[in-house]
Structures are given as C-alpha cells and as structure tokens.
ZANU-54785 format. One record per residue: x negated, y, z of N, C-alpha, C in turn; residue number from 1; residue in three letters; chain. Coordinates in nm, 3 decimals. Layout:
BEGIN
<<X; Y; Z>; <X; Y; Z>; <X; Y; Z>; NUM; 'ALA'; 'A'>
...
end
This chain:
BEGIN
<<1.569; -4.172; -0.077>; <1.615; -4.045; -0.076>; <1.618; -3.999; 0.069>; 1; 'UNK'; 'A'>
<<1.568; -3.870; 0.080>; <1.567; -3.792; 0.209>; <1.682; -3.733; 0.231>; 2; 'UNK'; 'A'>
<<1.745; -3.738; 0.350>; <1.856; -3.629; 0.410>; <1.813; -3.507; 0.441>; 3; 'UNK'; 'A'>
<<1.883; -3.398; 0.421>; <1.872; -3.283; 0.449>; <1.999; -3.220; 0.488>; 4; 'UNK'; 'A'>
<<2.011; -3.159; 0.626>; <2.122; -3.101; 0.679>; <2.184; -2.987; 0.583>; 5; 'UNK'; 'A'>
<<2.112; -2.928; 0.508>; <2.166; -2.806; 0.414>; <2.238; -2.877; 0.310>; 6; 'UNK'; 'A'>
<<2.224; -3.002; 0.250>; <2.279; -3.065; 0.147>; <2.412; -3.087; 0.183>; 7; 'UNK'; 'A'>
<<2.461; -3.062; 0.302>; <2.610; -3.099; 0.351>; <2.679; -2.963; 0.324>; 8; 'UNK'; 'A'>
<<2.628; -2.849; 0.334>; <2.696; -2.735; 0.337>; <2.759; -2.715; 0.195>; 9; 'UNK'; 'A'>
<<2.885; -2.654; 0.226>; <2.975; -2.629; 0.101>; <2.905; -2.541; -0.007>; 10; 'UNK'; 'A'>
<<2.934; -2.570; -0.121>; <2.873; -2.489; -0.225>; <2.725; -2.464; -0.245>; 11; 'UNK'; 'A'>
<<2.662; -2.588; -0.192>; <2.498; -2.587; -0.203>; <2.459; -2.691; -0.307>; 12; 'UNK'; 'A'>
<<2.384; -2.652; -0.387>; <2.336; -2.752; -0.491>; <2.198; -2.790; -0.450>; 13; 'UNK'; 'A'>
<<2.149; -2.891; -0.417>; <2.027; -2.941; -0.371>; <1.904; -2.887; -0.446>; 14; 'UNK'; 'A'>
<<1.916; -2.913; -0.580>; <1.798; -2.884; -0.646>; <1.769; -2.724; -0.663>; 15; 'UNK'; 'A'>
<<1.880; -2.643; -0.621>; <1.827; -2.503; -0.615>; <1.776; -2.463; -0.487>; 16; 'UNK'; 'A'>
<<1.774; -2.548; -0.381>; <1.725; -2.517; -0.250>; <1.574; -2.489; -0.248>; 17; 'UNK'; 'A'>
<<1.495; -2.549; -0.343>; <1.352; -2.539; -0.356>; <1.295; -2.417; -0.461>; 18; 'UNK'; 'A'>
<<1.402; -2.351; -0.506>; <1.345; -2.255; -0.614>; <1.288; -2.125; -0.535>; 19; 'UNK'; 'A'>
<<1.216; -2.087; -0.604>; <1.138; -1.960; -0.552>; <1.232; -1.851; -0.561>; 20; 'UNK'; 'A'>
<<1.222; -1.737; -0.482>; <1.290; -1.612; -0.482>; <1.245; -1.541; -0.630>; 21; 'UNK'; 'A'>
<<1.350; -1.548; -0.698>; <1.315; -1.454; -0.847>; <1.274; -1.316; -0.819>; 22; 'UNK'; 'A'>
<<1.369; -1.265; -0.732>; <1.323; -1.091; -0.714>; <1.176; -1.096; -0.667>; 23; 'UNK'; 'A'>
<<1.143; -1.167; -0.561>; <1.002; -1.160; -0.516>; <0.906; -1.194; -0.620>; 24; 'UNK'; 'A'>
<<0.930; -1.291; -0.691>; <0.839; -1.320; -0.793>; <0.810; -1.225; -0.914>; 25; 'UNK'; 'A'>
<<0.942; -1.165; -0.946>; <0.926; -1.036; -1.043>; <0.864; -0.927; -0.975>; 26; 'UNK'; 'A'>
<<0.881; -0.888; -0.840>; <0.839; -0.789; -0.787>; <0.655; -0.804; -0.788>; 27; 'UNK'; 'A'>
<<0.629; -0.927; -0.754>; <0.480; -0.967; -0.732>; <0.418; -0.933; -0.881>; 28; 'UNK'; 'A'>
<<0.480; -0.993; -0.978>; <0.424; -0.969; -1.112>; <0.408; -0.829; -1.151>; 29; 'UNK'; 'A'>
<<0.536; -0.750; -1.128>; <0.523; -0.621; -1.157>; <0.422; -0.529; -1.090>; 30; 'UNK'; 'A'>
<<0.402; -0.555; -0.972>; <0.304; -0.492; -0.885>; <0.150; -0.528; -0.928>; 31; 'UNK'; 'A'>
<<0.133; -0.671; -0.969>; <0.001; -0.694; -1.028>; <-0.019; -0.631; -1.164>; 32; 'UNK'; 'A'>
<<0.078; -0.629; -1.236>; <0.057; -0.557; -1.354>; <0.030; -0.412; -1.359>; 33; 'UNK'; 'A'>
<<0.096; -0.358; -1.262>; <0.085; -0.201; -1.235>; <-0.058; -0.180; -1.170>; 34; 'UNK'; 'A'>
<<-0.084; -0.273; -1.074>; <-0.244; -0.244; -1.009>; <-0.368; -0.275; -1.113>; 35; 'UNK'; 'A'>
<<-0.331; -0.389; -1.210>; <-0.425; -0.396; -1.300>; <-0.444; -0.283; -1.421>; 36; 'UNK'; 'A'>
<<-0.314; -0.226; -1.436>; <-0.313; -0.103; -1.523>; <-0.394; 0.009; -1.448>; 37; 'UNK'; 'A'>
<<-0.371; 0.028; -1.323>; <-0.415; 0.132; -1.237>; <-0.557; 0.125; -1.230>; 38; 'UNK'; 'A'>
<<-0.621; 0.002; -1.218>; <-0.759; -0.010; -1.209>; <-0.825; 0.006; -1.346>; 39; 'UNK'; 'A'>
<<-0.759; -0.029; -1.450>; <-0.823; -0.008; -1.582>; <-0.798; 0.126; -1.625>; 40; 'UNK'; 'A'>
<<-0.694; 0.204; -1.593>; <-0.708; 0.357; -1.617>; <-0.811; 0.443; -1.553>; 41; 'UNK'; 'A'>
<<-0.827; 0.392; -1.413>; <-0.939; 0.455; -1.331>; <-1.066; 0.425; -1.368>; 42; 'UNK'; 'A'>
<<-1.094; 0.295; -1.424>; <-1.234; 0.274; -1.467>; <-1.260; 0.343; -1.575>; 43; 'UNK'; 'A'>
<<-1.131; 0.368; -1.682>; <-1.178; 0.438; -1.812>; <-1.209; 0.578; -1.775>; 44; 'UNK'; 'A'>
<<-1.148; 0.646; -1.675>; <-1.159; 0.778; -1.650>; <-1.267; 0.806; -1.545>; 45; 'UNK'; 'A'>
<<-1.365; 0.697; -1.515>; <-1.454; 0.692; -1.408>; <-1.406; 0.747; -1.266>; 46; 'UNK'; 'A'>
<<-1.281; 0.723; -1.230>; <-1.246; 0.745; -1.113>; <-1.194; 0.635; -1.009>; 47; 'UNK'; 'A'>
<<-1.261; 0.510; -1.051>; <-1.248; 0.397; -0.968>; <-1.318; 0.406; -0.826>; 48; 'UNK'; 'A'>
<<-1.438; 0.476; -0.837>; <-1.506; 0.490; -0.695>; <-1.422; 0.589; -0.593>; 49; 'UNK'; 'A'>
<<-1.356; 0.689; -0.669>; <-1.274; 0.783; -0.568>; <-1.151; 0.694; -0.521>; 50; 'UNK'; 'A'>
<<-1.086; 0.632; -0.598>; <-0.970; 0.544; -0.562>; <-1.007; 0.454; -0.442>; 51; 'UNK'; 'A'>
<<-1.133; 0.388; -0.461>; <-1.176; 0.305; -0.354>; <-1.219; 0.382; -0.219>; 52; 'UNK'; 'A'>
<<-1.261; 0.509; -0.269>; <-1.277; 0.583; -0.122>; <-1.149; 0.614; -0.056>; 53; 'UNK'; 'A'>
<<-1.047; 0.655; -0.134>; <-0.926; 0.701; -0.074>; <-0.862; 0.590; -0.012>; 54; 'UNK'; 'A'>
<<-0.850; 0.457; -0.086>; <-0.790; 0.360; -0.036>; <-0.853; 0.309; 0.094>; 55; 'UNK'; 'A'>
<<-0.972; 0.305; 0.112>; <-1.035; 0.270; 0.240>; <-1.042; 0.368; 0.344>; 56; 'UNK'; 'A'>
<<-0.983; 0.486; 0.318>; <-0.994; 0.571; 0.425>; <-0.856; 0.607; 0.477>; 57; 'UNK'; 'A'>
<<-0.750; 0.527; 0.434>; <-0.611; 0.525; 0.453>; <-0.610; 0.540; 0.618>; 58; 'UNK'; 'A'>
<<-0.539; 0.615; 0.680>; <-0.520; 0.607; 0.829>; <-0.410; 0.504; 0.862>; 59; 'UNK'; 'A'>
<<-0.421; 0.431; 0.974>; <-0.333; 0.337; 1.029>; <-0.179; 0.413; 1.041>; 60; 'UNK'; 'A'>
<<-0.089; 0.356; 1.006>; <0.040; 0.389; 1.037>; <0.124; 0.271; 1.081>; 61; 'UNK'; 'A'>
<<0.229; 0.310; 1.169>; <0.292; 0.186; 1.244>; <0.350; 0.098; 1.150>; 62; 'UNK'; 'A'>
<<0.448; 0.126; 1.047>; <0.527; 0.044; 0.959>; <0.447; 0.003; 0.843>; 63; 'UNK'; 'A'>
<<0.331; 0.050; 0.809>; <0.251; 0.029; 0.690>; <0.111; -0.046; 0.710>; 64; 'UNK'; 'A'>
<<0.116; -0.173; 0.656>; <-0.008; -0.234; 0.675>; <-0.074; -0.256; 0.536>; 65; 'UNK'; 'A'>
<<-0.179; -0.168; 0.528>; <-0.263; -0.169; 0.404>; <-0.418; -0.250; 0.434>; 66; 'UNK'; 'A'>
<<-0.441; -0.314; 0.362>; <-0.575; -0.387; 0.399>; <-0.691; -0.277; 0.384>; 67; 'UNK'; 'A'>
<<-0.778; -0.303; 0.485>; <-0.885; -0.208; 0.479>; <-1.003; -0.230; 0.365>; 68; 'UNK'; 'A'>
<<-1.004; -0.338; 0.300>; <-1.113; -0.369; 0.213>; <-1.057; -0.316; 0.080>; 69; 'UNK'; 'A'>
<<-1.143; -0.295; -0.005>; <-1.125; -0.263; -0.152>; <-1.000; -0.342; -0.229>; 70; 'UNK'; 'A'>
<<-0.896; -0.259; -0.289>; <-0.798; -0.341; -0.357>; <-0.851; -0.446; -0.445>; 71; 'UNK'; 'A'>
<<-0.954; -0.426; -0.497>; <-1.002; -0.516; -0.595>; <-1.056; -0.658; -0.541>; 72; 'UNK'; 'A'>
<<-1.087; -0.659; -0.398>; <-1.131; -0.774; -0.333>; <-1.013; -0.842; -0.273>; 73; 'UNK'; 'A'>
<<-0.908; -0.798; -0.270>; <-0.784; -0.874; -0.228>; <-0.759; -1.001; -0.303>; 74; 'UNK'; 'A'>
<<-0.739; -1.108; -0.267>; <-0.705; -1.222; -0.342>; <-0.562; -1.284; -0.342>; 75; 'UNK'; 'A'>
<<-0.493; -1.239; -0.225>; <-0.361; -1.273; -0.216>; <-0.304; -1.164; -0.131>; 76; 'UNK'; 'A'>
<<-0.172; -1.133; -0.161>; <-0.099; -1.032; -0.087>; <0.033; -1.083; -0.003>; 77; 'UNK'; 'A'>
<<0.052; -1.061; 0.089>; <0.170; -1.098; 0.175>; <0.296; -1.022; 0.122>; 78; 'UNK'; 'A'>
<<0.411; -1.037; 0.156>; <0.531; -0.968; 0.125>; <0.514; -0.829; 0.190>; 79; 'UNK'; 'A'>
<<0.465; -0.812; 0.323>; <0.444; -0.665; 0.382>; <0.332; -0.604; 0.325>; 80; 'UNK'; 'A'>
<<0.230; -0.660; 0.285>; <0.110; -0.594; 0.198>; <0.163; -0.542; 0.079>; 81; 'UNK'; 'A'>
<<0.250; -0.614; 0.004>; <0.295; -0.561; -0.129>; <0.400; -0.435; -0.105>; 82; 'UNK'; 'A'>
<<0.484; -0.470; -0.006>; <0.575; -0.353; 0.020>; <0.500; -0.235; 0.073>; 83; 'UNK'; 'A'>
<<0.381; -0.234; 0.156>; <0.294; -0.129; 0.205>; <0.226; -0.074; 0.077>; 84; 'UNK'; 'A'>
<<0.157; -0.161; -0.011>; <0.111; -0.101; -0.130>; <0.202; -0.030; -0.196>; 85; 'UNK'; 'A'>
<<0.318; -0.063; -0.240>; <0.404; 0.008; -0.304>; <0.438; 0.167; -0.231>; 86; 'UNK'; 'A'>
<<0.436; 0.158; -0.115>; <0.474; 0.285; -0.035>; <0.334; 0.370; -0.046>; 87; 'UNK'; 'A'>
<<0.217; 0.352; -0.059>; <0.104; 0.423; -0.059>; <0.040; 0.435; -0.202>; 88; 'UNK'; 'A'>
<<0.061; 0.348; -0.283>; <-0.017; 0.337; -0.427>; <0.002; 0.500; -0.485>; 89; 'UNK'; 'A'>
<<0.120; 0.544; -0.494>; <0.127; 0.676; -0.577>; <0.023; 0.777; -0.502>; 90; 'UNK'; 'A'>
<<0.052; 0.772; -0.377>; <-0.044; 0.887; -0.306>; <-0.192; 0.854; -0.337>; 91; 'UNK'; 'A'>
<<-0.233; 0.726; -0.325>; <-0.362; 0.686; -0.335>; <-0.428; 0.712; -0.486>; 92; 'UNK'; 'A'>
<<-0.333; 0.693; -0.598>; <-0.358; 0.714; -0.714>; <-0.369; 0.860; -0.770>; 93; 'UNK'; 'A'>
<<-0.293; 0.929; -0.696>; <-0.267; 1.063; -0.719>; <-0.402; 1.139; -0.659>; 94; 'UNK'; 'A'>
<<-0.430; 1.093; -0.546>; <-0.555; 1.164; -0.467>; <-0.701; 1.132; -0.548>; 95; 'UNK'; 'A'>
<<-0.687; 1.005; -0.604>; <-0.811; 0.972; -0.674>; <-0.819; 1.039; -0.806>; 96; 'UNK'; 'A'>
<<-0.704; 1.075; -0.853>; <-0.723; 1.163; -1.008>; <-0.749; 1.300; -0.953>; 97; 'UNK'; 'A'>
<<-0.702; 1.350; -0.851>; <-0.702; 1.493; -0.834>; <-0.849; 1.505; -0.753>; 98; 'UNK'; 'A'>
<<-0.890; 1.418; -0.690>; <-1.021; 1.460; -0.599>; <-1.134; 1.524; -0.682>; 99; 'UNK'; 'A'>
<<-1.194; 1.616; -0.644>; <-1.273; 1.710; -0.713>; <-1.420; 1.722; -0.634>; 100; 'UNK'; 'A'>
<<-1.446; 1.648; -0.546>; <-1.575; 1.637; -0.468>; <-1.657; 1.530; -0.534>; 101; 'UNK'; 'A'>
<<-1.765; 1.546; -0.605>; <-1.844; 1.448; -0.633>; <-1.819; 1.385; -0.755>; 102; 'UNK'; 'A'>
<<-1.729; 1.433; -0.835>; <-1.665; 1.366; -0.961>; <-1.650; 1.489; -1.058>; 103; 'UNK'; 'A'>
<<-1.687; 1.465; -1.165>; <-1.675; 1.563; -1.285>; <-1.533; 1.619; -1.321>; 104; 'UNK'; 'A'>
<<-1.523; 1.738; -1.315>; <-1.389; 1.788; -1.349>; <-1.320; 1.766; -1.457>; 105; 'UNK'; 'A'>
<<-1.183; 1.702; -1.460>; <-1.125; 1.659; -1.580>; <-1.116; 1.755; -1.669>; 106; 'UNK'; 'A'>
<<-1.119; 1.725; -1.805>; <-1.083; 1.807; -1.916>; <-0.924; 1.860; -1.916>; 107; 'UNK'; 'A'>
<<-0.901; 1.938; -2.005>; <-0.741; 1.960; -2.010>; <-0.674; 1.847; -2.067>; 108; 'UNK'; 'A'>
<<-0.738; 1.785; -2.165>; <-0.665; 1.660; -2.210>; <-0.644; 1.567; -2.088>; 109; 'UNK'; 'A'>
<<-0.753; 1.540; -2.030>; <-0.737; 1.443; -1.923>; <-0.641; 1.471; -1.817>; 110; 'UNK'; 'A'>
<<-0.642; 1.606; -1.794>; <-0.527; 1.638; -1.700>; <-0.393; 1.615; -1.744>; 111; 'UNK'; 'A'>
<<-0.360; 1.640; -1.877>; <-0.246; 1.586; -1.923>; <-0.211; 1.442; -1.907>; 112; 'UNK'; 'A'>
<<-0.318; 1.362; -1.929>; <-0.308; 1.210; -1.917>; <-0.275; 1.183; -1.783>; 113; 'UNK'; 'A'>
<<-0.357; 1.267; -1.672>; <-0.337; 1.208; -1.547>; <-0.184; 1.245; -1.495>; 114; 'UNK'; 'A'>
<<-0.128; 1.364; -1.559>; <-0.001; 1.395; -1.508>; <0.098; 1.291; -1.561>; 115; 'UNK'; 'A'>
<<0.069; 1.245; -1.667>; <0.164; 1.130; -1.737>; <0.179; 1.010; -1.652>; 116; 'UNK'; 'A'>
<<0.031; 0.986; -1.614>; <0.001; 0.848; -1.548>; <0.082; 0.852; -1.398>; 117; 'UNK'; 'A'>
<<0.065; 0.983; -1.352>; <0.104; 0.991; -1.211>; <0.274; 0.966; -1.217>; 118; 'UNK'; 'A'>
<<0.331; 1.032; -1.329>; <0.472; 1.024; -1.339>; <0.512; 0.885; -1.367>; 119; 'UNK'; 'A'>
<<0.455; 0.809; -1.451>; <0.462; 0.664; -1.463>; <0.476; 0.590; -1.342>; 120; 'UNK'; 'A'>
<<0.368; 0.595; -1.272>; <0.364; 0.519; -1.128>; <0.455; 0.573; -1.056>; 121; 'UNK'; 'A'>
<<0.491; 0.675; -1.044>; <0.600; 0.739; -0.957>; <0.746; 0.641; -1.001>; 122; 'UNK'; 'A'>
<<0.792; 0.657; -1.121>; <0.901; 0.593; -1.143>; <0.907; 0.455; -1.125>; 123; 'UNK'; 'A'>
<<0.783; 0.390; -1.139>; <0.783; 0.237; -1.134>; <0.793; 0.204; -0.982>; 124; 'UNK'; 'A'>
<<0.719; 0.259; -0.902>; <0.702; 0.236; -0.757>; <0.832; 0.285; -0.699>; 125; 'UNK'; 'A'>
<<0.910; 0.393; -0.732>; <1.047; 0.400; -0.685>; <1.135; 0.317; -0.723>; 126; 'UNK'; 'A'>
<<1.141; 0.267; -0.838>; <1.226; 0.139; -0.889>; <1.188; 0.019; -0.791>; 127; 'UNK'; 'A'>
<<1.070; -0.003; -0.797>; <1.033; -0.131; -0.708>; <1.073; -0.123; -0.559>; 128; 'UNK'; 'A'>
<<1.050; 0.003; -0.502>; <1.102; -0.006; -0.373>; <1.245; -0.006; -0.363>; 129; 'UNK'; 'A'>
<<1.308; 0.064; -0.435>; <1.481; 0.061; -0.425>; <1.528; -0.095; -0.450>; 130; 'UNK'; 'A'>
<<1.460; -0.180; -0.546>; <1.499; -0.293; -0.571>; <1.472; -0.400; -0.451>; 131; 'UNK'; 'A'>
<<1.417; -0.351; -0.357>; <1.378; -0.424; -0.216>; <1.498; -0.412; -0.128>; 132; 'UNK'; 'A'>
<<1.596; -0.324; -0.142>; <1.695; -0.333; -0.052>; <1.781; -0.444; -0.064>; 133; 'UNK'; 'A'>
<<1.831; -0.489; 0.065>; <1.895; -0.619; 0.068>; <2.046; -0.609; -0.005>; 134; 'UNK'; 'A'>
<<2.115; -0.504; -0.017>; <2.232; -0.497; -0.085>; <2.228; -0.362; -0.162>; 135; 'UNK'; 'A'>
<<2.310; -0.348; -0.258>; <2.309; -0.225; -0.352>; <2.435; -0.173; -0.369>; 136; 'UNK'; 'A'>
<<2.445; -0.031; -0.378>; <2.580; 0.037; -0.407>; <2.570; 0.086; -0.547>; 137; 'UNK'; 'A'>
<<2.680; 0.130; -0.580>; <2.676; 0.191; -0.749>; <2.563; 0.306; -0.737>; 138; 'UNK'; 'A'>
<<2.545; 0.375; -0.640>; <2.447; 0.471; -0.623>; <2.308; 0.424; -0.643>; 139; 'UNK'; 'A'>
<<2.274; 0.319; -0.571>; <2.141; 0.251; -0.576>; <2.110; 0.213; -0.716>; 140; 'UNK'; 'A'>
<<2.221; 0.141; -0.766>; <2.183; 0.084; -0.909>; <2.172; 0.200; -1.003>; 141; 'UNK'; 'A'>
<<2.264; 0.317; -0.983>; <2.233; 0.416; -1.082>; <2.080; 0.480; -1.062>; 142; 'UNK'; 'A'>
<<2.039; 0.489; -0.931>; <1.897; 0.547; -0.903>; <1.805; 0.437; -0.985>; 143; 'UNK'; 'A'>
<<1.829; 0.330; -0.956>; <1.727; 0.230; -1.046>; <1.723; 0.244; -1.193>; 144; 'UNK'; 'A'>
<<1.847; 0.263; -1.245>; <1.855; 0.269; -1.397>; <1.787; 0.421; -1.425>; 145; 'UNK'; 'A'>
<<1.813; 0.511; -1.357>; <1.745; 0.657; -1.390>; <1.614; 0.627; -1.379>; 146; 'UNK'; 'A'>
<<1.551; 0.570; -1.278>; <1.403; 0.545; -1.275>; <1.346; 0.487; -1.385>; 147; 'UNK'; 'A'>
<<1.405; 0.378; -1.434>; <1.354; 0.306; -1.550>; <1.375; 0.391; -1.684>; 148; 'UNK'; 'A'>
<<1.489; 0.473; -1.690>; <1.497; 0.546; -1.814>; <1.379; 0.676; -1.789>; 149; 'UNK'; 'A'>
<<1.373; 0.720; -1.686>; <1.264; 0.825; -1.699>; <1.131; 0.777; -1.726>; 150; 'UNK'; 'A'>
<<1.103; 0.641; -1.650>; <0.967; 0.571; -1.688>; <0.962; 0.556; -1.845>; 151; 'UNK'; 'A'>
<<1.045; 0.516; -1.922>; <1.054; 0.483; -2.055>; <1.028; 0.611; -2.131>; 152; 'UNK'; 'A'>
<<1.100; 0.725; -2.086>; <1.083; 0.850; -2.148>; <0.952; 0.914; -2.122>; 153; 'UNK'; 'A'>
<<0.885; 0.884; -2.011>; <0.761; 0.937; -1.987>; <0.626; 0.869; -2.022>; 154; 'UNK'; 'A'>
<<0.649; 0.754; -2.049>; <0.528; 0.661; -2.079>; <0.492; 0.692; -2.226>; 155; 'UNK'; 'A'>
<<0.350; 0.654; -2.243>; <0.314; 0.659; -2.388>; <0.223; 0.541; -2.386>; 156; 'UNK'; 'A'>
<<0.107; 0.541; -2.443>; <0.015; 0.432; -2.492>; <-0.036; 0.355; -2.365>; 157; 'UNK'; 'A'>
<<-0.026; 0.439; -2.251>; <-0.074; 0.380; -2.102>; <-0.057; 0.251; -2.078>; 158; 'UNK'; 'A'>
<<0.104; 0.234; -2.058>; <0.123; 0.093; -2.017>; <0.158; -0.004; -2.149>; 159; 'UNK'; 'A'>
end
C-alpha cells in the first residue's frame, strides 16, 4: 500500500480522491452533444461552410482562446477551450445562419427554424456558462432553472 499525505486529512475518503470532476464531465458531454447537433443542423441547411468561415475568422481576444482550425478538426478540448467555445458559439452559429453572401437565401420556414435553433443554443450556452461559477446564490440557481425551462419551452424536434 502506498502512503499519500491527503489520506490523513480529516473527512477524506481515499477512494474518492481519484474520481473525475462530475460537473466538468457533464459540461464536456453537453458541449459535445450541442456541437454535434449544431454541425448536423448546419449540414442539413447547407450552412456548414459559412460556420467554418466565421469560426476561422474569429479575431483574437485576450480572455478567449478559440482554436483557429475548423471545429470539426479538433480532437480534444481543454477546459479553457471549452469555456471559450461556450462564449462564442452562439455568435458564430447566429452569424452562419444569417450570412447572406454566397449562400442561398433561407425560405420563410427556414427562417423560423433558424430563429428557434438560435434560441435553443442561447439558453443552453447561458445555462452552461452559469454552471461554471465557483459558487451559486439563489439568484444564479433561479437563472439556471429559467434557462432550462425556456430551453424546454422553445425546443422542438431539433434536439
């Protein structure tokens, strides 16, 4: 048996020391699901090239680290990259759907779908960004609940 200084701390359960961070894992899986859905939605509406163009043209900003290669070419994300993606994905997604240069104009039905999709992405990203706070108050918990309720109210067969 190997000795570890952490085992002698009061209220420490040794087998729990190596468990992964559950919130980080949930955030990672939710972000992966969201991005898979976004890519599928954009492919269906022939907007994926526009998304790649907007993604690759993001300007540098001090606190945001977004990789400069296409999202689909990323194999692994760090925590900083995940947080940065959450900060910009709504903007990139919206720009890709509203870009009118070199792309066929959306039909009225597509415009409605785009609006609903943007709303869904907004509520999910707002929830995810709030969930990363180090501590929560009644207000932040209330906001998170509202974002999830608004997401469920606005979603349809998309997700």
